[in-house]
N, CA, C and O atoms as a GROMACS GRO file, in nm:
protein
  420
    1MET      N    1  -1.088  -1.074   2.516
    1MET     CA    2  -1.148  -1.058   2.386
    1MET      C    3  -1.131  -1.188   2.308
    1MET      O    4  -1.024  -1.248   2.308
    2ASP      N    5  -1.239  -1.231   2.243
    2ASP     CA    6  -1.229  -1.355   2.166
    2ASP      C    7  -1.166  -1.327   2.029
    2ASP      O    8  -1.158  -1.212   1.986
    3ASP      N    9  -1.120  -1.433   1.962
    3ASP     CA   10  -1.048  -1.419   1.835
    3ASP      C   11  -1.133  -1.353   1.727
    3ASP      O   12  -1.082  -1.270   1.653
    4GLN      N   13  -1.260  -1.387   1.717
    4GLN     CA   14  -1.346  -1.330   1.613
    4GLN      C   15  -1.360  -1.179   1.631
    4GLN      O   16  -1.356  -1.104   1.533
    5THR      N   17  -1.378  -1.135   1.754
    5THR     CA   18  -1.389  -0.991   1.782
    5THR      C   19  -1.259  -0.921   1.746
    5THR      O   20  -1.260  -0.814   1.685
    6ARG      N   21  -1.146  -0.980   1.783
    6ARG     CA   22  -1.015  -0.923   1.751
    6ARG      C   23  -1.000  -0.909   1.600
    6ARG      O   24  -0.956  -0.805   1.551
    7ILE      N   25  -1.035  -1.013   1.525
    7ILE     CA   26  -1.026  -1.011   1.378
    7ILE      C   27  -1.114  -0.899   1.321
    7ILE      O   28  -1.073  -0.827   1.231
    8GLU      N   29  -1.235  -0.886   1.374
    8GLU     CA   30  -1.326  -0.783   1.325
    8GLU      C   31  -1.274  -0.643   1.355
    8GLU      O   32  -1.288  -0.553   1.273
    9LEU      N   33  -1.214  -0.624   1.472
    9LEU     CA   34  -1.157  -0.495   1.507
    9LEU      C   35  -1.036  -0.463   1.419
    9LEU      O   36  -1.020  -0.350   1.373
   10GLU      N   37  -0.951  -0.563   1.394
   10GLU     CA   38  -0.837  -0.544   1.306
   10GLU      C   39  -0.882  -0.508   1.164
   10GLU      O   40  -0.824  -0.420   1.101
   11ALA      N   41  -0.984  -0.576   1.116
   11ALA     CA   42  -1.038  -0.548   0.983
   11ALA      C   43  -1.095  -0.406   0.978
   11ALA      O   44  -1.076  -0.336   0.878
   12ALA      N   45  -1.164  -0.364   1.082
   12ALA     CA   46  -1.219  -0.229   1.085
   12ALA      C   47  -1.107  -0.125   1.085
   12ALA      O   48  -1.118  -0.022   1.019
   13ALA      N   49  -1.001  -0.151   1.160
   13ALA     CA   50  -0.887  -0.059   1.162
   13ALA      C   51  -0.821  -0.051   1.024
   13ALA      O   52  -0.782   0.057   0.981
   14PHE      N   53  -0.808  -0.164   0.956
   14PHE     CA   54  -0.752  -0.166   0.821
   14PHE      C   55  -0.839  -0.085   0.725
   14PHE      O   56  -0.788  -0.007   0.646
   15ARG      N   57  -0.970  -0.105   0.734
   15ARG     CA   58  -1.061  -0.030   0.646
   15ARG      C   59  -1.051   0.120   0.673
   15ARG      O   60  -1.057   0.200   0.580
   16ALA      N   61  -1.037   0.159   0.799
   16ALA     CA   62  -1.023   0.301   0.834
   16ALA      C   63  -0.892   0.357   0.780
   16ALA      O   64  -0.889   0.469   0.730
   17LEU      N   65  -0.785   0.280   0.789
   17LEU     CA   66  -0.656   0.323   0.733
   17LEU      C   67  -0.667   0.340   0.582
   17LEU      O   68  -0.621   0.439   0.527
   18ARG      N   69  -0.727   0.243   0.516
   18ARG     CA   70  -0.743   0.249   0.371
   18ARG      C   71  -0.825   0.372   0.332
   18ARG      O   72  -0.787   0.446   0.241
   19GLU      N   73  -0.937   0.393   0.400
   19GLU     CA   74  -1.021   0.509   0.370
   19GLU      C   75  -0.944   0.640   0.391
   19GLU      O   76  -0.952   0.731   0.310
   20HIS      N   77  -0.869   0.647   0.499
   20HIS     CA   78  -0.790   0.767   0.528
   20HIS      C   79  -0.692   0.796   0.415
   20HIS      O   80  -0.681   0.909   0.369
   21LEU      N   81  -0.620   0.692   0.371
   21LEU     CA   82  -0.518   0.710   0.266
   21LEU      C   83  -0.578   0.733   0.128
   21LEU      O   84  -0.521   0.806   0.048
   22MET      N   85  -0.692   0.671   0.101
   22MET     CA   86  -0.747   0.674  -0.034
   22MET      C   87  -0.850   0.784  -0.055
   22MET      O   88  -0.876   0.824  -0.169
   23GLU      N   89  -0.910   0.835   0.053
   23GLU     CA   90  -1.015   0.934   0.037
   23GLU      C   91  -0.984   1.067   0.106
   23GLU      O   92  -1.021   1.173   0.056
   24LYS      N   93  -0.917   1.060   0.218
   24LYS     CA   94  -0.893   1.183   0.294
   24LYS      C   95  -0.755   1.243   0.268
   24LYS      O   96  -0.738   1.365   0.278
   25ARG      N   97  -0.656   1.159   0.236
   25ARG     CA   98  -0.519   1.209   0.220
   25ARG      C   99  -0.456   1.163   0.089
   25ARG      O  100  -0.345   1.109   0.087
   26THR      N  101  -0.528   1.186  -0.019
   26THR     CA  102  -0.474   1.153  -0.151
   26THR      C  103  -0.354   1.241  -0.185
   26THR      O  104  -0.278   1.211  -0.277
   27ASP      N  105  -0.338   1.352  -0.111
   27ASP     CA  106  -0.225   1.441  -0.133
   27ASP      C  107  -0.094   1.382  -0.084
   27ASP      O  108   0.013   1.425  -0.129
   28VAL      N  109  -0.098   1.286   0.006
   28VAL     CA  110   0.024   1.225   0.058
   28VAL      C  111   0.075   1.126  -0.046
   28VAL      O  112   0.006   1.032  -0.085
   29GLN      N  113   0.197   1.148  -0.089
   29GLN     CA  114   0.257   1.066  -0.194
   29GLN      C  115   0.312   0.936  -0.136
   29GLN      O  116   0.364   0.934  -0.024
   30ASN      N  117   0.300   0.828  -0.213
   30ASN     CA  118   0.355   0.699  -0.171
   30ASN      C  119   0.504   0.709  -0.140
   30ASN      O  120   0.551   0.651  -0.043
   31ILE      N  121   0.577   0.782  -0.223
   31ILE     CA  122   0.722   0.791  -0.203
   31ILE      C  123   0.754   0.855  -0.068
   31ILE      O  124   0.849   0.814  -0.001
   32ASP      N  125   0.676   0.956  -0.028
   32ASP     CA  126   0.698   1.019   0.102
   32ASP      C  127   0.663   0.924   0.216
   32ASP      O  128   0.734   0.918   0.317
   33MET      N  129   0.553   0.848   0.200
   33MET     CA  130   0.518   0.749   0.302
   33MET      C  131   0.630   0.647   0.317
   33MET      O  132   0.671   0.615   0.429
   34MET      N  133   0.679   0.596   0.205
   34MET     CA  134   0.784   0.494   0.210
   34MET      C  135   0.911   0.550   0.274
   34MET      O  136   0.974   0.484   0.357
   35ASN      N  137   0.946   0.670   0.236
   35ASN     CA  138   1.068   0.730   0.289
   35ASN      C  139   1.059   0.758   0.439
   35ASN      O  140   1.159   0.749   0.510
   36LEU      N  141   0.940   0.791   0.487
   36LEU     CA  142   0.923   0.822   0.629
   36LEU      C  143   0.887   0.702   0.715
   36LEU      O  144   0.932   0.692   0.830
   37THR      N  145   0.807   0.610   0.662
   37THR     CA  146   0.753   0.503   0.745
   37THR      C  147   0.800   0.364   0.707
   37THR      O  148   0.786   0.270   0.786
   38GLY      N  149   0.855   0.350   0.586
   38GLY     CA  150   0.897   0.218   0.541
   38GLY      C  151   0.786   0.136   0.478
   38GLY      O  152   0.806   0.018   0.448
   39PHE      N  153   0.669   0.197   0.457
   39PHE     CA  154   0.560   0.130   0.384
   39PHE      C  155   0.476   0.236   0.316
   39PHE      O  156   0.480   0.354   0.352
   40CYS      N  157   0.398   0.192   0.217
   40CYS     CA  158   0.311   0.284   0.145
   40CYS      C  159   0.185   0.210   0.100
   40CYS      O  160   0.163   0.095   0.140
   41ARG      N  161   0.104   0.272   0.020
   41ARG     CA  162  -0.018   0.209  -0.029
   41ARG      C  163   0.013   0.082  -0.106
   41ARG      O  164  -0.059  -0.018  -0.095
   42ASN      N  165   0.120   0.084  -0.185
   42ASN     CA  166   0.158  -0.035  -0.261
   42ASN      C  167   0.193  -0.151  -0.167
   42ASN      O  168   0.160  -0.266  -0.196
   43CYS      N  169   0.259  -0.121  -0.057
   43CYS     CA  170   0.291  -0.225   0.041
   43CYS      C  171   0.162  -0.283   0.099
   43CYS      O  172   0.149  -0.405   0.113
   44LEU      N  173   0.068  -0.196   0.133
   44LEU     CA  174  -0.059  -0.245   0.187
   44LEU      C  175  -0.130  -0.334   0.087
   44LEU      O  176  -0.187  -0.437   0.124
   45SER      N  177  -0.128  -0.296  -0.040
   45SER     CA  178  -0.193  -0.381  -0.142
   45SER      C  179  -0.118  -0.512  -0.159
   45SER      O  180  -0.179  -0.615  -0.184
   46ARG      N  181   0.015  -0.508  -0.146
   46ARG     CA  182   0.094  -0.631  -0.155
   46ARG      C  183   0.065  -0.723  -0.038
   46ARG      O  184   0.054  -0.845  -0.056
   47TRP      N  185   0.051  -0.668   0.081
   47TRP     CA  186   0.018  -0.750   0.198
   47TRP      C  187  -0.120  -0.812   0.182
   47TRP      O  188  -0.143  -0.926   0.223
   48TYR      N  189  -0.212  -0.738   0.121
   48TYR     CA  190  -0.345  -0.790   0.091
   48TYR      C  191  -0.334  -0.908  -0.006
   48TYR      O  192  -0.395  -1.012   0.015
   49GLN      N  193  -0.255  -0.889  -0.111
   49GLN     CA  194  -0.233  -0.996  -0.209
   49GLN      C  195  -0.170  -1.118  -0.143
   49GLN      O  196  -0.215  -1.231  -0.165
   50GLU      N  197  -0.069  -1.097  -0.062
   50GLU     CA  198  -0.002  -1.208   0.005
   50GLU      C  199  -0.099  -1.284   0.096
   50GLU      O  200  -0.095  -1.407   0.102
   51ALA      N  201  -0.185  -1.213   0.166
   51ALA     CA  202  -0.285  -1.278   0.252
   51ALA      C  203  -0.382  -1.360   0.168
   51ALA      O  204  -0.418  -1.471   0.205
   52ALA      N  205  -0.424  -1.304   0.055
   52ALA     CA  206  -0.514  -1.378  -0.034
   52ALA      C  207  -0.446  -1.503  -0.088
   52ALA      O  208  -0.503  -1.612  -0.084
   53ASN      N  209  -0.324  -1.487  -0.137
   53ASN     CA  210  -0.249  -1.601  -0.191
   53ASN      C  211  -0.226  -1.709  -0.086
   53ASN      O  212  -0.232  -1.828  -0.117
   54ALA      N  213  -0.200  -1.668   0.038
   54ALA     CA  214  -0.177  -1.765   0.146
   54ALA      C  215  -0.302  -1.846   0.176
   54ALA      O  216  -0.294  -1.956   0.232
   55ARG      N  217  -0.416  -1.793   0.140
   55ARG     CA  218  -0.543  -1.863   0.161
   55ARG      C  219  -0.593  -1.933   0.034
   55ARG      O  220  -0.708  -1.976   0.026
   56GLY      N  221  -0.504  -1.942  -0.065
   56GLY     CA  222  -0.537  -2.013  -0.187
   56GLY      C  223  -0.617  -1.931  -0.288
   56GLY      O  224  -0.671  -1.986  -0.384
   57ILE      N  225  -0.625  -1.801  -0.266
   57ILE     CA  226  -0.695  -1.712  -0.359
   57ILE      C  227  -0.593  -1.658  -0.457
   57ILE      O  228  -0.499  -1.590  -0.417
   58ASP      N  229  -0.612  -1.686  -0.585
   58ASP     CA  230  -0.521  -1.640  -0.688
   58ASP      C  231  -0.546  -1.491  -0.713
   58ASP      O  232  -0.653  -1.453  -0.761
   59MET      N  233  -0.447  -1.408  -0.681
   59MET     CA  234  -0.460  -1.264  -0.699
   59MET      C  235  -0.326  -1.208  -0.742
   59MET      O  236  -0.224  -1.232  -0.677
   60SER      N  237  -0.326  -1.134  -0.851
   60SER     CA  238  -0.203  -1.073  -0.900
   60SER      C  239  -0.176  -0.942  -0.827
   60SER      O  240  -0.262  -0.890  -0.755
   61LYS      N  241  -0.056  -0.888  -0.846
   61LYS     CA  242  -0.020  -0.760  -0.788
   61LYS      C  243  -0.115  -0.651  -0.838
   61LYS      O  244  -0.164  -0.569  -0.760
   62ASP      N  245  -0.141  -0.650  -0.969
   62ASP     CA  246  -0.230  -0.549  -1.026
   62ASP      C  247  -0.372  -0.562  -0.974
   62ASP      O  248  -0.439  -0.462  -0.949
   63GLU      N  249  -0.420  -0.685  -0.957
   63GLU     CA  250  -0.555  -0.706  -0.903
   63GLU      C  251  -0.564  -0.657  -0.759
   63GLU      O  252  -0.662  -0.593  -0.720
   64ALA      N  253  -0.462  -0.685  -0.680
   64ALA     CA  254  -0.461  -0.640  -0.540
   64ALA      C  255  -0.455  -0.488  -0.533
   64ALA      O  256  -0.522  -0.427  -0.449
   65ARG      N  257  -0.377  -0.427  -0.619
   65ARG     CA  258  -0.370  -0.281  -0.619
   65ARG      C  259  -0.505  -0.221  -0.656
   65ARG      O  260  -0.547  -0.121  -0.597
   66GLU      N  261  -0.573  -0.280  -0.753
   66GLU     CA  262  -0.703  -0.226  -0.792
   66GLU      C  263  -0.804  -0.241  -0.679
   66GLU      O  264  -0.888  -0.153  -0.659
   67VAL      N  265  -0.798  -0.352  -0.605
   67VAL     CA  266  -0.886  -0.368  -0.489
   67VAL      C  267  -0.855  -0.261  -0.385
   67VAL      O  268  -0.947  -0.196  -0.334
   68PHE      N  269  -0.727  -0.243  -0.353
   68PHE     CA  270  -0.690  -0.148  -0.249
   68PHE      C  271  -0.715  -0.004  -0.292
   68PHE      O  272  -0.773   0.074  -0.217
   69TYR      N  273  -0.671   0.032  -0.412
   69TYR     CA  274  -0.684   0.169  -0.460
   69TYR      C  275  -0.827   0.203  -0.502
   69TYR      O  276  -0.866   0.320  -0.502
   70GLY      N  277  -0.905   0.102  -0.536
   70GLY     CA  278  -1.039   0.128  -0.586
   70GLY      C  279  -1.039   0.178  -0.729
   70GLY      O  280  -1.139   0.229  -0.779
   71MET      N  281  -0.926   0.162  -0.794
   71MET     CA  282  -0.908   0.204  -0.933
   71MET      C  283  -0.778   0.140  -0.982
   71MET      O  284  -0.702   0.084  -0.904
   72THR      N  285  -0.754   0.150  -1.111
   72THR     CA  286  -0.628   0.097  -1.163
   72THR      C  287  -0.512   0.185  -1.115
   72THR      O  288  -0.532   0.300  -1.077
   73MET      N  289  -0.395   0.129  -1.118
   73MET     CA  290  -0.276   0.205  -1.080
   73MET      C  291  -0.255   0.322  -1.175
   73MET      O  292  -0.215   0.431  -1.133
   74ASP      N  293  -0.282   0.302  -1.304
   74ASP     CA  294  -0.270   0.411  -1.401
   74ASP      C  295  -0.364   0.526  -1.367
   74ASP      O  296  -0.327   0.643  -1.379
   75ALA      N  297  -0.486   0.493  -1.326
   75ALA     CA  298  -0.582   0.598  -1.288
   75ALA      C  299  -0.534   0.673  -1.164
   75ALA      O  300  -0.544   0.796  -1.157
   76TRP      N  301  -0.483   0.600  -1.064
   76TRP     CA  302  -0.431   0.663  -0.943
   76TRP      C  303  -0.318   0.760  -0.978
   76TRP      O  304  -0.317   0.875  -0.935
   77LYS      N  305  -0.224   0.712  -1.057
   77LYS     CA  306  -0.110   0.796  -1.094
   77LYS      C  307  -0.156   0.921  -1.168
   77LYS      O  308  -0.108   1.031  -1.140
   78ALA      N  309  -0.249   0.906  -1.261
   78ALA     CA  310  -0.298   1.020  -1.338
   78ALA      C  311  -0.370   1.122  -1.250
   78ALA      O  312  -0.359   1.242  -1.272
   79ASN      N  313  -0.442   1.074  -1.150
   79ASN     CA  314  -0.522   1.162  -1.065
   79ASN      C  315  -0.447   1.222  -0.947
   79ASN      O  316  -0.476   1.334  -0.905
   80TYR      N  317  -0.350   1.147  -0.891
   80TYR     CA  318  -0.295   1.188  -0.762
   80TYR      C  319  -0.143   1.191  -0.752
   80TYR      O  320  -0.089   1.263  -0.667
   81GLN      N  321  -0.073   1.119  -0.834
   81GLN     CA  322   0.072   1.108  -0.815
   81GLN      C  323   0.143   1.226  -0.880
   81GLN      O  324   0.112   1.265  -0.993
   82THR      N  325   0.239   1.281  -0.808
   82THR     CA  326   0.321   1.389  -0.859
   82THR      C  327   0.461   1.336  -0.888
   82THR      O  328   0.498   1.229  -0.841
   83ASP      N  329   0.537   1.412  -0.964
   83ASP     CA  330   0.675   1.372  -0.994
   83ASP      C  331   0.759   1.380  -0.868
   83ASP      O  332   0.746   1.472  -0.788
   84ALA      N  333   0.846   1.280  -0.852
   84ALA     CA  334   0.935   1.276  -0.736
   84ALA      C  335   1.064   1.350  -0.767
   84ALA      O  336   1.115   1.344  -0.879
   85SER      N  337   1.114   1.420  -0.668
   85SER     CA  338   1.241   1.490  -0.684
   85SER      C  339   1.356   1.389  -0.680
   85SER      O  340   1.337   1.274  -0.640
   86ASP      N  341   1.473   1.432  -0.721
   86ASP     CA  342   1.591   1.346  -0.715
   86ASP      C  343   1.618   1.301  -0.572
   86ASP      O  344   1.652   1.185  -0.548
   87ASP      N  345   1.603   1.393  -0.476
   87ASP     CA  346   1.625   1.359  -0.335
   87ASP      C  347   1.524   1.255  -0.287
   87ASP      O  348   1.561   1.162  -0.215
   88GLN      N  349   1.397   1.268  -0.326
   88GLN     CA  350   1.296   1.170  -0.289
   88GLN      C  351   1.329   1.034  -0.348
   88GLN      O  352   1.316   0.932  -0.280
   89GLN      N  353   1.372   1.031  -0.472
   89GLN     CA  354   1.404   0.904  -0.537
   89GLN      C  355   1.524   0.836  -0.472
   89GLN      O  356   1.524   0.714  -0.456
   90LYS      N  357   1.624   0.913  -0.434
   90LYS     CA  358   1.741   0.855  -0.366
   90LYS      C  359   1.702   0.799  -0.229
   90LYS      O  360   1.744   0.689  -0.192
   91ALA      N  361   1.621   0.874  -0.155
   91ALA     CA  362   1.575   0.826  -0.024
   91ALA      C  363   1.489   0.702  -0.041
   91ALA      O  364   1.494   0.611   0.041
   92PHE      N  365   1.408   0.698  -0.148
   92PHE     CA  366   1.324   0.583  -0.174
   92PHE      C  367   1.406   0.457  -0.199
   92PHE      O  368   1.372   0.350  -0.149
   93GLU      N  369   1.512   0.467  -0.274
   93GLU     CA  370   1.598   0.350  -0.301
   93GLU      C  371   1.646   0.288  -0.170
   93GLU      O  372   1.646   0.166  -0.155
   94THR      N  373   1.687   0.372  -0.078
   94THR     CA  374   1.733   0.324   0.052
   94THR      C  375   1.617   0.264   0.132
   94THR      O  376   1.630   0.154   0.185
   95ALA      N  377   1.505   0.336   0.140
   95ALA     CA  378   1.390   0.288   0.217
   95ALA      C  379   1.336   0.156   0.160
   95ALA      O  380   1.302   0.065   0.235
   96PHE      N  381   1.329   0.147   0.028
   96PHE     CA  382   1.278   0.024  -0.035
   96PHE      C  383   1.370  -0.093  -0.004
   96PHE      O  384   1.323  -0.200   0.032
   97ALA      N  385   1.500  -0.073  -0.019
   97ALA     CA  386   1.595  -0.181   0.009
   97ALA      C  387   1.588  -0.226   0.154
   97ALA      O  388   1.595  -0.345   0.182
   98GLU      N  389   1.573  -0.131   0.246
   98GLU     CA  390   1.569  -0.164   0.389
   98GLU      C  391   1.438  -0.230   0.431
   98GLU      O  392   1.438  -0.317   0.518
   99ASN      N  393   1.328  -0.191   0.370
   99ASN     CA  394   1.197  -0.234   0.418
   99ASN      C  395   1.129  -0.338   0.332
   99ASN      O  396   1.047  -0.415   0.383
  100VAL      N  397   1.160  -0.343   0.206
  100VAL     CA  398   1.093  -0.437   0.116
  100VAL      C  399   1.194  -0.540   0.064
  100VAL      O  400   1.162  -0.659   0.057
  101GLY      N  401   1.310  -0.496   0.028
  101GLY     CA  402   1.413  -0.586  -0.024
  101GLY      C  403   1.443  -0.555  -0.167
  101GLY      O  404   1.357  -0.507  -0.242
  102LYS      N  405   1.563  -0.582  -0.204
  102LYS     CA  406   1.610  -0.550  -0.338
  102LYS      C  407   1.543  -0.633  -0.446
  102LYS      O  408   1.532  -0.587  -0.560
  103ASP      N  409   1.498  -0.754  -0.414
  103ASP     CA  410   1.439  -0.842  -0.513
  103ASP      C  411   1.287  -0.827  -0.524
  103ASP      O  412   1.226  -0.886  -0.612
  104ALA      N  413   1.227  -0.750  -0.436
  104ALA     CA  414   1.080  -0.733  -0.439
  104ALA      C  415   1.044  -0.625  -0.537
  104ALA      O  416   1.130  -0.552  -0.587
  105GLY      N  417   0.915  -0.615  -0.565
  105GLY     CA  418   0.873  -0.505  -0.651
  105GLY      C  419   0.749  -0.534  -0.710
  105GLY      O  420   0.696  -0.454  -0.786
   0.00000   0.00000   0.00000
């Protein structure tokens, strides 16, 4: 497989993942994803931002989230985010520290 085909397939897989998370499984909470997998929608938007920045494209965290979510973070939270339990929040602190780092955010 040539590099261009590989890139196109990877991009298609990313788009399918985004669609799945943003349109088909809005019921899945970011905190549960992070606690179970070590990444969530916010991580995906951050990786998008980092890729843009690495290519000289100026993009803020909020801009990247709006691109990935297809709406502002406030709109996402109002429409889909539920309150996290104390147990979820404690597990999240551990998962975030292990997978993202204490200084990230």
